[in-house]
N, CA, C and O of each residue as an XYZ file, in Angstrom:
680
protein
N      30.913    101.722     88.518
C      32.031    101.603     89.427
C      32.895    100.440     88.962
O      32.385     99.359     88.665
N      34.193    100.662     88.899
C      35.095     99.606     88.463
C      35.372     98.642     89.602
O      35.055     98.908     90.761
N      35.979     97.505     89.237
C      36.275     96.493     90.250
C      37.274     97.018     91.269
O      37.203     96.670     92.447
N      38.211     97.860     90.817
C      39.206     98.407     91.735
C      38.557     99.379     92.720
O      38.954     99.444     93.883
N      37.556    100.136     92.253
C      36.880    101.068     93.137
C      35.971    100.354     94.117
O      35.646    100.899     95.172
N      35.553     99.133     93.779
C      34.612     98.381     94.596
C      35.329     97.494     95.608
O      34.771     96.490     96.052
N      36.547     97.848     95.976
C      37.286     97.046     96.951
C      37.609     97.901     98.161
O      37.833     99.107     98.054
N      37.626     97.262     99.295
C      37.974     97.967    100.523
C      39.481     98.108    100.591
O      40.195     97.690     99.679
N      39.957     98.693    101.666
C      41.390     98.955    101.784
C      42.220     97.688    101.874
O      43.397     97.709    101.516
N      41.646     96.582    102.343
C      42.439     95.357    102.448
C      42.370     94.515    101.175
O      42.934     93.422    101.138
N      41.695     94.994    100.135
C      41.691     94.287     98.864
C      40.565     93.290     98.683
O      40.540     92.582     97.676
N      39.638     93.207     99.616
C      38.511     92.285     99.451
C      37.315     93.053     98.919
O      37.118     94.213     99.280
N      36.509     92.424     98.064
C      35.359     93.138     97.519
C      34.325     93.431     98.599
O      34.177     92.687     99.569
N      33.618     94.537     98.400
C      32.549     94.900     99.325
C      31.385     93.937     99.158
O      30.903     93.716     98.047
N      30.944     93.372    100.257
C      29.772     92.502    100.227
C      28.806     93.002    101.279
O      29.225     93.376    102.375
N      27.528     93.017    100.969
C      26.580     93.481    101.971
C      26.518     92.520    103.147
O      26.575     91.301    102.981
N      26.400     93.092    104.332
C      26.321     92.269    105.528
C      24.929     91.690    105.652
O      23.944     92.325    105.275
N      24.855     90.500    106.175
C      23.564     89.882    106.421
C      23.130     88.959    105.305
O      23.866     88.732    104.345
N      21.924     88.428    105.442
C      21.418     87.477    104.437
C      21.086     88.172    103.128
O      20.646     89.321    103.107
N      21.305     87.453    102.042
C      20.998     87.988    100.722
C      19.729     87.370    100.173
O      19.283     86.330    100.656
N      19.143     88.001     99.169
C      17.915     87.458     98.581
C      18.201     86.205     97.760
O      19.262     86.081     97.148
N      17.254     85.287     97.754
C      17.367     84.065     96.975
C      16.942     84.363     95.531
O      15.873     84.937     95.319
N      17.748     83.989     94.542
C      17.369     84.290     93.157
C      16.190     83.446     92.680
O      16.035     82.289     93.071
N      15.370     84.046     91.835
C      14.237     83.367     91.214
C      14.589     83.033     89.769
O      15.364     83.746     89.132
N      14.020     81.954     89.257
C      14.249     81.570     87.873
C      13.765     82.686     86.950
O      12.664     83.210     87.116
N      14.595     83.036     85.986
C      14.371     84.087     84.988
C      14.495     85.500     85.542
O      14.542     86.452     84.763
N      14.551     85.670     86.856
C      14.568     87.010     87.435
C      15.823     87.296     88.254
O      16.137     88.458     88.510
N      16.532     86.274     88.659
C      17.686     86.492     89.522
C      17.233     87.144     90.810
O      16.286     86.683     91.447
N      17.911     88.224     91.199
C      17.511     88.952     92.396
C      16.888     90.302     92.046
O      16.780     91.173     92.909
N      16.478     90.485     90.790
C      15.856     91.753     90.396
C      14.488     91.940     91.030
O      13.956     93.050     91.022
N      13.905     90.875     91.583
C      12.590     90.974     92.224
C      12.631     91.809     93.499
O      11.595     92.299     93.949
N      13.809     91.977     94.081
C      13.915     92.709     95.346
C      13.526     94.177     95.150
O      12.706     94.710     95.897
N      14.115     94.825     94.143
C      13.834     96.251     93.931
C      13.234     96.529     92.549
O      13.154     97.681     92.123
N      12.817     95.474     91.856
C      12.180     95.579     90.531
C      13.047     96.358     89.543
O      12.554     97.215     88.810
N      14.344     96.050     89.532
C      15.273     96.703     88.626
C      15.762     95.713     87.584
O      15.366     94.547     87.589
N      16.614     96.173     86.702
C      17.257     95.286     85.731
C      16.303     94.645     84.742
O      16.458     93.471     84.405
N      15.323     95.394     84.275
C      14.394     94.852     83.298
C      13.346     93.926     83.879
O      12.858     93.029     83.191
N      12.996     94.132     85.128
C      12.029     93.274     85.822
C      10.697     93.208     85.076
O      10.155     92.123     84.867
N      10.176     94.351     84.681
C       8.873     94.387     84.003
C       8.943     93.659     82.671
O       8.040     92.894     82.333
N       9.995     93.887     81.922
C      10.172     93.187     80.646
C      10.289     91.683     80.828
O       9.760     90.907     80.031
N      10.975     91.285     81.867
C      11.105     89.850     82.146
C       9.754     89.245     82.508
O       9.423     88.141     82.076
N       8.972     89.980     83.308
C       7.639     89.479     83.664
C       6.766     89.328     82.435
O       6.045     88.339     82.304
N       6.821     90.293     81.536
C       6.052     90.198     80.300
C       6.543     89.022     79.469
O       5.739     88.258     78.934
N       7.848     88.873     79.360
C       8.421     87.756     78.604
C       8.052     86.402     79.188
O       7.742     85.467     78.449
N       8.082     86.294     80.501
C       7.717     85.039     81.163
C       6.239     84.735     80.946
O       5.870     83.585     80.707
N       5.393     85.759     81.029
C       3.953     85.553     80.823
C       3.679     85.085     79.391
O       2.943     84.122     79.175
N       4.270     85.765     78.433
C       4.069     85.391     77.027
C       4.654     84.006     76.752
O       4.035     83.194     76.063
N       5.826     83.743     77.281
C       6.479     82.450     77.054
C       5.710     81.281     77.650
O       5.564     80.238     77.013
N       5.220     81.453     78.868
C       4.479     80.350     79.489
C       3.137     80.136     78.804
O       2.688     78.996     78.679
N       2.490     81.201     78.360
C       1.230     81.043     77.637
C       1.468     80.399     76.274
O       0.678     79.560     75.842
N       2.543     80.780     75.597
C       2.875     80.166     74.307
C       3.220     78.686     74.480
O       2.829     77.858     73.658
N       3.950     78.354     75.545
C       4.287     76.949     75.805
C       3.033     76.142     76.113
O       2.915     74.996     75.678
N       2.094     76.722     76.857
C       0.838     76.031     77.159
C       0.024     75.821     75.881
O      -0.566     74.758     75.689
N      -0.008     76.825     75.011
C      -0.739     76.689     73.741
C      -0.098     75.621     72.853
O      -0.800     74.831     72.222
N       1.226     75.600     72.805
C       1.926     74.576     72.015
C       1.671     73.189     72.590
O       1.511     72.227     71.838
N       1.633     73.077     73.908
C       1.367     71.784     74.546
C      -0.053     71.317     74.243
O      -0.287     70.132     74.009
N      -0.995     72.253     74.248
C      -2.379     71.886     73.890
C      -2.459     71.419     72.444
O      -3.215     70.498     72.134
N      -1.696     72.036     71.562
C      -1.657     71.620     70.165
C      -1.096     70.201     70.034
O      -1.625     69.386     69.278
N      -0.041     69.918     70.763
C       0.552     68.571     70.726
C      -0.438     67.544     71.282
O      -0.570     66.450     70.733
N      -1.126     67.891     72.358
C      -2.133     66.968     72.904
C      -3.282     66.764     71.928
O      -3.844     65.672     71.848
N      -3.628     67.796     71.194
C      -4.683     67.665     70.175
C      -4.247     66.678     69.090
O      -5.050     65.862     68.637
N      -2.995     66.747     68.676
C      -2.473     65.804     67.684
C      -2.500     64.385     68.243
O      -2.848     63.444     67.528
N      -2.138     64.224     69.512
C      -2.173     62.902     70.143
C      -3.599     62.374     70.205
O      -3.836     61.191     69.961
N      -4.547     63.242     70.530
C      -5.948     62.839     70.576
C      -6.443     62.430     69.185
O      -7.164     61.443     69.040
N      -6.053     63.188     68.179
C      -6.426     62.824     66.804
C      -5.826     61.475     66.426
O      -6.454     60.689     65.716
N      -4.622     61.209     66.897
C      -4.002     59.909     66.628
C      -4.789     58.777     67.259
O      -4.952     57.717     66.653
N      -5.274     58.991     68.462
C      -6.110     57.964     69.105
C      -7.430     57.782     68.358
O      -7.922     56.663     68.215
N      -7.989     58.878     67.889
C      -9.252     58.803     67.159
C      -9.068     58.073     65.826
O      -9.916     57.275     65.426
N      -7.960     58.352     65.145
C      -7.671     57.679     63.877
C      -7.423     56.192     64.097
O      -7.803     55.361     63.273
N      -6.777     55.863     65.224
C      -6.498     54.457     65.538
C      -7.770     53.698     65.870
O      -7.764     52.468     65.922
N      -8.853     54.414     66.093
C     -10.163     53.825     66.366
C     -10.097     52.844     67.544
O     -10.504     51.687     67.439
N      -9.572     53.344     68.663
C      -9.450     52.483     69.846
C     -10.705     52.510     70.703
O     -10.829     51.749     71.663
N     -11.617     53.376     70.356
C     -12.876     53.430     71.089
C     -13.036     54.742     71.822
O     -12.061     55.401     72.183
N     -14.270     55.102     72.030
C     -14.549     56.387     72.661
C     -14.237     56.363     74.158
O     -13.933     57.408     74.734
N     -14.307     55.197     74.795
C     -14.031     55.113     76.227
C     -12.581     55.486     76.530
O     -12.328     56.244     77.466
N     -11.633     54.972     75.763
C     -10.213     55.271     75.981
C      -9.936     56.740     75.660
O      -9.158     57.393     76.357
N     -10.562     57.252     74.623
C     -10.388     58.672     74.286
C     -10.921     59.556     75.408
O     -10.301     60.558     75.765
N     -12.053     59.187     75.953
C     -12.635     59.932     77.057
C     -11.731     59.853     78.296
O     -11.535     60.848     78.993
N     -11.187     58.666     78.558
C     -10.264     58.511     79.691
C      -9.040     59.413     79.543
O      -8.579     60.007     80.517
N      -8.525     59.510     78.333
C      -7.349     60.357     78.111
C      -7.681     61.819     78.371
O      -6.908     62.522     79.021
N      -8.810     62.280     77.878
C      -9.201     63.670     78.067
C      -9.417     63.955     79.561
O      -8.948     64.970     80.076
N     -10.118     63.069     80.240
C     -10.384     63.247     81.665
C      -9.085     63.209     82.468
O      -8.906     64.002     83.392
N      -8.179     62.295     82.124
C      -6.898     62.190     82.830
C      -6.101     63.484     82.704
O      -5.596     63.995     83.703
N      -5.982     64.018     81.492
C      -5.229     65.253     81.316
C      -5.917     66.428     82.003
O      -5.242     67.304     82.543
N      -7.242     66.462     81.993
C      -7.965     67.552     82.655
C      -7.749     67.514     84.170
O      -7.469     68.544     84.783
N      -7.879     66.341     84.768
C      -7.702     66.217     86.220
C      -6.255     66.494     86.617
O      -5.997     67.230     87.569
N      -5.322     65.908     85.892
C      -3.905     66.121     86.220
C      -3.508     67.581     86.039
O      -2.712     68.107     86.817
N      -4.058     68.241     85.019
C      -3.753     69.660     84.813
C      -4.333     70.508     85.937
O      -3.684     71.443     86.405
N      -5.546     70.191     86.372
C      -6.151     70.935     87.477
C      -5.351     70.741     88.767
O      -5.114     71.701     89.500
N      -4.940     69.514     89.043
C      -4.141     69.259     90.248
C      -2.772     69.926     90.154
O      -2.276     70.459     91.147
N      -2.159     69.903     88.980
C      -0.862     70.551     88.802
C      -0.984     72.067     88.950
O      -0.109     72.712     89.527
N      -2.068     72.629     88.427
C      -2.304     74.071     88.585
C      -2.392     74.420     90.068
O      -1.737     75.354     90.531
N      -3.193     73.675     90.799
C      -3.390     73.947     92.228
C      -2.092     73.794     93.018
O      -1.767     74.618     93.873
N      -1.362     72.728     92.716
C      -0.104     72.475     93.424
C       0.920     73.573     93.107
O       1.606     74.061     94.006
N       1.020     73.954     91.853
C       1.965     75.000     91.464
C       1.567     76.336     92.065
O       2.417     77.079     92.555
N       0.279     76.642     92.029
C      -0.212     77.904     92.572
C       0.056     77.998     94.072
O       0.480     79.049     94.554
N      -0.182     76.928     94.813
C       0.064     76.961     96.257
C       1.558     77.001     96.559
O       1.956     77.460     97.630
N       2.387     76.530     95.638
C       3.833     76.586     95.821
C       4.388     77.998     95.754
O       5.543     78.225     96.115
N       3.583     78.951     95.297
C       4.025     80.344     95.257
C       3.796     81.054     96.578
O       4.314     82.152     96.776
N       3.037     80.463     97.482
C       2.772     81.105     98.773
C       3.369     80.340     99.947
O       3.619     80.932    100.997
N       3.602     79.038     99.795
C       4.226     78.234    100.848
C       5.252     77.300    100.217
O       5.120     76.894     99.062
N       6.255     76.974    100.983
C       7.258     76.029    100.481
C       6.636     74.640    100.401
O       6.060     74.164    101.380
N       6.747     73.975     99.228
C       6.173     72.631     99.117
C       7.003     71.608     99.898
O       8.218     71.744    100.039
N       6.319     70.593    100.393
C       6.970     69.497    101.109
C       7.753     68.662    100.094
O       7.163     68.183     99.126
N       9.061     68.473    100.284
C       9.858     67.739     99.298
C       9.392     66.293     99.080
O       9.440     65.790     97.957
N       8.941     65.625    100.148
C       8.470     64.242     99.988
C       7.190     64.201     99.161
O       7.039     63.347     98.287
N       6.281     65.112     99.434
C       5.037     65.170     98.659
C       5.330     65.554     97.216
O       4.709     65.028     96.292
N       6.268     66.462     97.022
C       6.667     66.882     95.671
C       7.203     65.695     94.887
O       6.883     65.538     93.708
N       8.011     64.859     95.521
C       8.566     63.688     94.849
C       7.470     62.678     94.513
O       7.505     62.052     93.453
N       6.507     62.521     95.404
C       5.445     61.545     95.139
C       4.484     62.024     94.051
O       3.831     61.207     93.401
N       4.391     63.333     93.849
C       3.492     63.879     92.831
C       4.186     64.156     91.497
O       3.570     64.703     90.582
N       5.433     63.790     91.382
C       6.206     64.120     90.182
C       5.547     63.608     88.906
O       5.484     64.342     87.919
N       5.059     62.385     88.898
C       4.416     61.831     87.699
C       3.136     62.564     87.349
O       2.893     62.894     86.188
N       2.323     62.815     88.356
C       1.067     63.536     88.133
C       1.330     64.943     87.611
O       0.637     65.412     86.708
N       2.327     65.617     88.174
C       2.663     66.967     87.727
C       3.233     66.961     86.315
O       3.066     67.929     85.574
N       3.900     65.884     85.941
C       4.424     65.772     84.577
C       3.295     65.628     83.574
O       3.343     66.207     82.488
N       2.290     64.866     83.929
C       1.144     64.691     83.031
C       0.349     65.995     82.941
O      -0.133     66.352     81.866
N       0.212     66.697     84.047
C      -0.566     67.931     84.075
C       0.265     69.181     83.878
O      -0.039     70.228     84.449
N       1.314     69.081     83.072
C       2.229     70.203     82.885
C       1.536     71.450     82.340
O       2.013     72.561     82.574
N       0.441     71.299     81.631
C      -0.266     72.460     81.103
C      -0.823     73.296     82.257
O      -0.804     74.526     82.198
N      -1.312     72.640     83.294
C      -1.795     73.364     84.472
C      -0.685     74.148     85.146
O      -0.903     75.272     85.599
N       0.504     73.564     85.216
C       1.638     74.280     85.809
C       2.023     75.490     84.971
O       2.330     76.550     85.517
N       2.010     75.341     83.652
C       2.324     76.464     82.767
C       1.296     77.579     82.903
O       1.649     78.758     82.895
N       0.031     77.210     83.026
C      -1.012     78.228     83.185
C      -0.908     78.929     84.539
O      -1.144     80.134     84.628
N      -0.560     78.192     85.587
C      -0.358     78.816     86.896
C       0.801     79.807     86.831
O       0.726     80.896     87.400
N       1.862     79.428     86.142
C       3.018     80.308     85.972
C       2.608     81.570     85.216
O       3.022     82.675     85.566
N       1.785     81.395     84.170
C       1.304     82.541     83.388
C       0.476     83.487     84.259
O       0.743     84.688     84.288
N      -0.519     82.963     84.965
C      -1.388     83.821     85.760
C      -0.638     84.514     86.891
O      -0.924     85.673     87.192
N       0.310     83.835     87.520
C       1.073     84.453     88.609
C       1.991     85.547     88.057
O       2.203     86.564     88.717
N       2.532     85.347     86.864
C       3.442     86.347     86.308
C       2.716     87.613     85.864
O       3.368     88.610     85.554
N       1.394     87.599     85.826
C       0.645     88.815     85.514
C       0.680     89.806     86.671
O       0.535     91.010     86.456
N       0.871     89.315     87.903
C       0.880     90.198     89.066
C       2.255     90.354     89.706
O       2.553     91.402     90.278
N       3.091     89.332     89.618
C       4.422     89.374     90.233
C       5.290     88.299     89.603
O       4.808     87.468     88.834
N       6.566     88.323     89.935
C       7.430     87.222     89.531
C       6.966     85.991     90.295
O       6.807     86.054     91.514
N       6.744     84.873     89.610
C       6.247     83.685     90.319
C       7.154     83.306     91.498
O       8.334     83.006     91.320
N       6.581     83.327     92.688
C       7.313     83.015     93.915
C       7.844     84.241     94.631
O       8.458     84.122     95.691
N       7.615     85.417     94.068
C       8.164     86.641     94.656
C       7.618     86.913     96.053
O       8.377     87.287     96.947
N       6.334     86.735     96.251
C       5.722     87.032     97.551
C       6.332     86.152     98.644
O       6.652     86.645     99.726
N       6.493     84.861     98.372
C       7.085     83.932     99.336
C       8.533     84.301     99.621
O       8.946     84.374    100.779
N       9.304     84.535     98.562
C      10.708     84.871     98.748
C      10.873     86.217     99.463
O      11.779     86.376    100.282
N      10.008     87.178     99.160
C      10.092     88.483     99.822
C       9.819     88.346    101.321
O      10.520     88.942    102.139
N       8.807     87.567    101.676
C       8.487     87.373    103.097
C       9.651     86.697    103.823
O      10.017     87.102    104.926
N      10.232     85.668    103.202
C      11.360     84.972    103.822
C      12.577     85.885    103.934
O      13.278     85.867    104.945
N      12.827     86.681    102.897
C      13.977     87.586    102.895
C      13.815     88.667    103.958
O      14.760     88.960    104.691
N      12.626     89.263    104.047
C      12.406     90.307    105.041
C      12.486     89.755    106.458
O      12.983     90.430    107.359
N      12.003     88.536    106.659
C      12.101     87.911    107.983
C      13.566     87.657    108.340
O      13.980     87.914    109.471
N      14.354     87.155    107.385
C      15.775     86.899    107.638
C      16.517     88.202    107.910
O      17.380     88.252    108.786
N      16.185     89.271    107.156
C      16.832     90.562    107.383
C      16.482     91.113    108.770
O      17.345     91.652    109.462
N      15.207     90.975    109.172
C      14.792     91.471    110.489
C      15.503     90.705    111.603
O      15.953     91.309    112.576
N      15.607     89.389    111.470
C      16.312     88.592    112.482
C      17.780     88.958    112.532
O      18.361     89.047    113.614
N      18.388     89.173    111.374
C      19.793     89.550    111.327
C      19.999     90.917    111.980
O      20.916     91.096    112.782
N      19.146     91.870    111.635
C      19.262     93.208    112.215
C      19.080     93.173    113.731
O      19.758     93.898    114.459
N      18.158     92.324    114.207
C      17.929     92.194    115.637
C      19.171     91.628    116.328
O      19.556     92.100    117.398
N      19.805     90.608    115.712
C      21.017     90.021    116.295
C      22.152     91.027    116.309
O      22.883     91.115    117.295
N      22.313     91.784    115.241
C      23.396     92.771    115.173
C      23.166     93.867    116.202
O      24.109     94.304    116.861
N      21.933     94.313    116.346
C      21.619     95.351    117.322
C      21.867     94.840    118.736
O      22.394     95.567    119.578
N      21.493     93.606    118.995
C      21.694     93.028    120.320
C      23.181     92.911    120.623
O      23.613     93.196    121.740
N      23.975     92.489    119.622
C      25.411     92.316    119.828
C      26.130     93.646    119.993
O      27.038     93.770    120.815
N      25.726     94.629    119.217
C      26.436     95.905    119.261
C      25.621     96.964    120.008
O      25.637     98.145    119.661
N      24.923     96.516    121.024
C      24.112     97.440    121.823
C      24.969     98.451    122.558
O      26.197     98.359    122.542
N      24.340     99.399    123.191
C      25.026    100.455    123.913
C      25.687     99.864    125.161
O      24.989     99.384    126.054
N      27.025     99.890    125.237
C      27.704     99.288    126.394
C      27.518    100.093    127.680
O      27.734     99.543    128.760
N      27.131    101.360    127.617
C      26.973    102.149    128.839
C      25.745    101.700    129.627
O      25.644    101.975    130.823
N      24.820    101.016    128.974
C      23.622    100.536    129.653
C      23.847     99.219    130.378
O      22.975     98.766    131.119
N      24.993     98.603    130.177
C      25.268     97.318    130.821
C      25.757     97.537    132.247
O      26.422     98.526    132.554
N      25.411     96.591    133.101
C      25.878     96.680    134.482
C      27.305     96.167    134.562
O      27.711     95.239    133.861
N      28.039     96.810    135.443
C      29.407     96.346    135.661
C      29.423     95.496    136.922
O      28.748     95.794    137.908
N      30.210     94.433    136.863
C      30.322     93.586    138.040
C      31.343     94.176    139.016
O      32.392     94.684    138.621
N      31.005     94.091    140.273
C      31.959     94.527    141.291
C      32.871     93.364    141.625
O      32.404     92.270    141.940
N      34.161     93.599    141.556
C      35.099     92.525    141.835
C      35.757     92.699    143.157
O      36.583     91.875    143.549
């Protein structure tokens, strides 16, 4: 349909009434009806996040080898490994729970450093979630359907059948 065909009689473009879906990173609004290459994007996101996690593990391995070559001691090397493991586990959990509930912005800001250190956990959470859906799709779908239901209820209430209303006697 051309732009001219997609306009109403007064010259304004047709826009759907009511709330619209919130776009997701890498998916836009294709998550609503799984169109526009949704499956290909999910595969691409899964492969990309797994490749990024593998590359990050390789970089951390080089950093660990650098510490070992520097001969700073096994205690510091052990601390580094434990720190990255714990931070990655916490980042995985935080990212995973962010796909089902909206994260608290204050808590998100306070965990920014920890999540930066545990970025591999976040990448792995993104990978595992993209195997079943677009990451965050379930949360966004629930919010979108709730907003649509509330909007439809308001429109129905406003444009209800006027014959059922009582008339005041004056």
